[in-house]
N, C-alpha and C positions, 0 to 999 in steps of 0.2 A: 504494500500500500504506500503510494507516494502521496504525502499530505496527511495531516492529522487534524484538520479543521472540521467545520460544520458538515460538509458533504461526505467526508471520509468516515465520519461516525455513522451517518445513515448507511453508507455502503458496508461498513463493518458489521453493523447490526443485521443487515439483510443477509450477508454472507454467512455469518456464524449461526444464524437462526433459520437458515434456508434449507438446503438439501441435507444438512447434518453430517456431511462427509468432507466439507471444505474447511480449510484453516488458513489463517494469516500468519506467516512465519517471519515477516520483516515489516517494520514500519519506518518510514523516512519522513523527516520534517526539518524545516530550516531552523526550528527552535529545539534545542536539546531538552528543555523543560517540557515542552509540549509533547515531544517524542517519548520521553520517559513516562509521562502521565498516560499517554495513549497505550503504550506497551503494557503498563501495569493494569489498566482497566480492562483491556481485551486479552490479557495473558499471552502476549506476543513475545517469542523468545529472543528476537534480534531487533536491534534498533540502530539508526544512523542518521546523520544530517546530510549524507552524501547520496545523491541520486545514483551515481556510478556504483558505489558500494552496494546499495540496495538492489539494483537491477542485476548485478553480476553475481550475487550470492548464489551458491550452488543449490540451496534448498528452494529457491524461487523459480517457479515454472511459468507463472502468469503475473503480469504487472498491471495494477490498477492505478490510473492517473487521476488523483483527486487534488490537483494542484491549481494555482492561479493560471489564468489563460495564457499569460506570457511565458509560462514554463512548459507548456504542452509540447512544443516542438523539440526542445532539448530532451525531454523525457522520452518521447517517441523515438528519436534518433538513437538514444542510449539503448532502448529495447531492441531496435534493429541491429545495432552493433553486437549485442549479446544473444541475438536470435531468441528473444522471449516473447511469448504471446502478450498482447497489449490491449487493454480496455481503457478508453479515454472518456472522461466526463465531457459534458457539453459546455460551450461550443467546441468543436474540434479545433478550430483556429480562430485567431482574432480577425482574419480576413480569408478570402478564398485562396490567395496565393500561398499563405501559410498552410492552410488545410491541404492544398494540392501537394505540397512538398511532403507532408506526412503520409498522405495516401500513396503517393508514388514510391516512397521509401519502403513501406510495409509490403506493398504488392511486389516490388522487384525482389525483395529479400524472401518472400514467401512466409512472412510472419503473420500469425493469426491476429486479426484486428476486429474490435467491436466498439461501437459508438454507444455510450451510455446515456441514451435518451429515455429516461425512465417513464415519462408521461405517456408514451405510446404503448407501454406495457400495462397500464392500469386496467383492472377488470372491466370498467365501463367502456374504455376505448376499444378493448379487444372484443367485447360483446357487440359494440356498434359496428366495428369493422366486419365481423362475421355476418351481421344482418345486411350490410351493404353488399358484401361479396355474394350473398345468396340472391341478390336482386330485389330485396324487399323495398328499396327506395327508388328503384329504377335508375335513370341516369343522374349522377351527382352533378348538380348545377352550382352550388354555393356552399362553402364551409366557413363558418365564423368561429375562431378560437380566441379566447381571451385569457390572459393571465395578468393580474394586477394585485399589488400589495404595497405596503408603505416603504419598501426598499430593502435591498439585500443586507446581509449580516456582517460583512467584512469590509475593511477599508479598501481592499484591492479592487472591488467591484466599482467603486466610485472614482477610480483613477482611469481616465479615458485611454491613456497610452498603454497602461498595463492590461486593461480589460479588452481594448479594441473598440470600445463604444460604451453605450449606456443600456437603457432598458431594451433596446432592440437586440443587441448581442446577448444580453442576459436572459430575456424572456421570449422574444420572438422566435428564437431557435426552437423552443418547445412548440409554439403555435404553428410554425411553418411545417414542422415534421408531422404534427398531428393532422394538419390539412392534407399533406401528401399521403398519409396513411388512409384517409377516407377517399380522396379523389383517385388515388392509384399512383404508386411511385414510378410506374412505367410511363406516366403521362408527363411530357416535358413542360416545366415552368418556363414561360416565355418572357414576361416583363412585369415590372412592379411600379405601382404608384404609391408613394408614401408621404405622410406628413409626420414630422417629429419636432418636438420643442422641449426646451428646458423651462418648465412652468413654475416649479416650486423649490427644488433643491438648489443650493449654491454650488453647482458643479459645472464642468465644461461639457459633459455628455448630456444626451437627451434623457429626460425622466418620464417621457410620455410619447407614444407613437401609435399611429394607425396606418395600416398598409393593405393594399390589394395586390394579390399575385394572380396574374392571368395565366392559365394553362392552355396548352395547344388545342385541347378539345373544347375550349370555350368556357370551362368551369373557372370559378373564382375562389381563391382562398383568401380570407380576410383575417388579419391579426390585429388585436388590440392589446397593447401592453403598457403598463404604467408602474412607476415607483412612487406615485402620488396618491394612490387609492388608500382610503382609510377604512379600517374595519376588519383587517385580516387578509387572508389570501383568497382571491377570487379566481377560480378555475372553471371556465364554462366553454362548452362546445355546442354549436348548432350545425346540423347537416341538413341541407334541403335537396331533395331529389325530385325527379319528375313524378314519382309515385309515392313519396312519403317524406317524413321529417323525423329527425332525432334531436332531442334536447338533452344535454348533460350538464348537471351542476355537480362538479367533481369534488368540491372541498368546502366552500363557504357554508353550504347547507349539507349536512352529513346524515340527516335522519335522526340525530340525537340533539335535543335542545335542553339546556340547563339554565336556570336563573338563580343567581345568588346575590344577596345584599350584604353578606357576611364577610368573612375573611378572604374570600376568593377561592377559586378551585385549583390554583397552581397551574402547571403547564397544560395548555389546551391542545394546541397543534401548531405546526410551523407558521410563523408570521402573525400569529394572533397578537393583538395589541393590548388586550385586557382580559383579566380572569374574573371580572365582576360584571353584574348585569346579566344580560342574555349571552350565553356562550354556546358554541356548537362543536363539542369535542369530536375527535376522530378516533374511532375504535382501534384501528390498526393502521398507522401511517405507512408502514413498510408495504402493506398490501394495497392501500388506497392510492399510494403514489407510484406503485408499480415496481419498487426496488427488488423485492424478492423474485418476482416473475422475470424481471430483466436479467438478473444474475443466473437464474435457472436456465434461461435460454442461452446465455453466453457460455456457461460451463458445460452444458449439454452439447453445444455446438463444438467446443474444443474436443470433448471426448469422442464425439461421433464423426469428427473430421468433416463438418459441414459449415456453411456460413451462418452466422446469427442473423436475426431479423434486421438488426441495425449494424451497419459496417461503417468504416471510415468514408466509403463512397457517399453514404447518406449524409454524413457530417459535412463532406465537401459540398454537396448540392445545397444544403442549408446555408453554408457560408456564401455561396454564389448569390443566393436569393437575398441574403442580408446585405451584401455589398451593393446590389442593385437598389435596395431600399434606402441605403444611405445616400447613394447617388441621386435618387429621386427626391429625397427630402431636401437636397441642396438645389436641384434644378427646377423643382416644382412641376416635373413632367414625368410621363411614363418612361422608364429606363429599361433597356434590354438586359436580360440575365446572361452573363458571359460564362459559358460552360466549356471547359477545355475538351472534355470527352463525354458525350451523352450516351448512356448505355440502355436507354429505354426505347419506347416506340418512336418512330420517326414521323408520326402523324402530325400534319400541319393544318388540316381542314377542321373547322369547328363542326360538331355534330348538331344537326337540326332535328328537333323533336316535333314532327308533324303527325298528328294522330288522325287517321281517316274516320269519318263518321258514316259515310256511305260513298258510292262511286263518284258523287259530284261535290262533296263537301269535306272540309277539314273541321274537326271538333276543336273549338276554343274552350268552351266551358259548359258543364251541365250542372244544374242546381235545382233545389227545392226551395221555393220562396216561403216566407213567413205566412203568406195567405193561402198556402196549399197548392200552388201551381208549380208543376215541374216543367222546366224549359231548358233549351240548349241555345248556345251562341255558336254560330257556324260561319265559316268562310267558304265562299264558292270557289272551287278550284280554277275555273276558267276565268271568271271576271274579277276575282279577288274581293268581291263585295261581302261585307259583314251583315249577317242576317240573324234574326231571333225567331225561334220556333217553339210554340207551346206543344208539349208532347203528352201531357195529362193534366 
């Protein structure tokens, strides 16, 4: 484990309480004190402040990167040097060029690589993905994914140079990959329109952003991200298809509600701002945030010599979309997504959903009115005229 901070602890909890046969044998941290504390709490036999020493240790077969963004590339290249399987937290790089260098290095060396995007592994997202793949929603037209909270937990996130950006690079990476999961990762993202601003926090990076990602089949992925939201962590997805809709509230409303005016409840969940008044505890964060499912997929993939659901290539694609978002926020225009090597479908034409009503008409809408009349709105195929017809 490279890193001993906030995310490393989530990872360690998931690994040690997951498949029950995995162990952490080495912990690395830039702080000797933090390293020793982490090793003690998780009963880890080896510790070091050196990335090189940690990766090269003979008992280490897989390296998990839970480091600040600016250290990802050095850590990945060290794994390549020692030919160790590597799993990297999100985002893969601070930008697409950085992510491409990491992807290129692991693929050329044959090193196993996994992209630790936990939110696509949540039970809700996986259930929604299964419904979409079964055809329950028809053609996916629009996906809206939102993550908002009062801001990240460590100083490194707030440093634009070290992190590579602000709320976009921190949160939109989640939303973009969730949208790709619903729309289809084989559908090419084409261009981005994005608004971003620094509205509240005294920082150089953006603390709030909204973006639209257009895909080659005409579908739209919308991300809404914020470090200015008050009230906890808001994770929501909406998926609209030609035949159905999915709404997911992943975290802010958990199905459990508690009110207290007393001494407080203690820890509620990640990014909660208060433990008094109404609170919405999370029963099992490792499950609800997808961590245990993510590591089960990663480790099973290593053992079975297959690719995991999320690889460095996925991380690279996410970085290309975020690069275009930053360019658009500056230019105030749609910006093309620059991908060095696209590995999905080469479809460029948008799919048109025309539903025939009969030989002469297209169906626009069918409805039952509040006064008991059922009618249809039709378009004549030959003339293009829009007509209304009472059917009962």
